[in-house]
C-alpha positions, 0 to 999 in steps of 0.5 A: 500500500501507499502508506507502507511505501511512505513509511519504508521511504521515511525509514530509509531516510532516517537510517541514512541521516541517523547513521551518517558520519559526523565530523567536527574540529576540536579546540586543538584543531584536530578533526574528530570523526565518528562513523555514527553519533556517539553512544558510549562516551567517557567524559574526563572533564566536569564541564564536558559532562555537564555540556553533554547532558545539556545537549541531550546526550546524557544517556550516552555518557557511561563514565565520568571523572571525579567532580562531575556532579552536575546534573544529578544523574552524572553522580550516578555514573562510574568514576574512572579517575581524576585530573591526576590519575586515570583508570585506563583499564576501566576506560578501555573496558567501557569501549567508548566511541568518544572520550571528552577531555579538557586539554589543559586539565589532563596531561599530554601523557594521558591524552596520548595513552587514550589515543594509543588505546585506539580511542577517539578523543575530543579535546576542549579548551574553552578560554572565554564565554564566547566559546561555550555556544560553539562547543555545545553545537560540536558536542551536539553533532558528535552525540547526534543531538544537533537540534537540542544542542542548537537550542542549548547554545542559543539559550546560553548565548542569549543569557550571556548577552543579557548578563553582559548588558545588565552588568555593563554599567557596573563594569565601568564603575568598578574599574580600578577598584580591585573588583 
């Protein structure tokens, strides 16, 4: 019937879109490519854990680093280390298709070890508020949550503009007063 043909066509389109290769550039200029959006993520930075959840990818996060405590659901996840020591065996056992790291929060030796295990690593190095929106969008792409990421990024950017406008006069009056 016509209905079955339409449904079959929609299923094929969804399969092509839902399983499309994803490629973004991380903050260190490396291209991060996934055959399909990530479904098994290890987050080795609290801010990246929060951002993964913010774009709707919390279900994909399977383990975190110590102090990843927001949102509350992140506190229920296994901890695979902290900024000084990682449990590489536990990370490898999880078979992540994506590992999120904070470049300056994790030493180069650890980042290299993750790559030597054949893991796909996305490095974040947010240096100012303007970088938060683009990072949310890139994480959304990697997690297959582009629409939710666009909403989260736009909301953050609007909130940031509002805060800047609200406090613009205060910044000028407090200059030179050690504030």
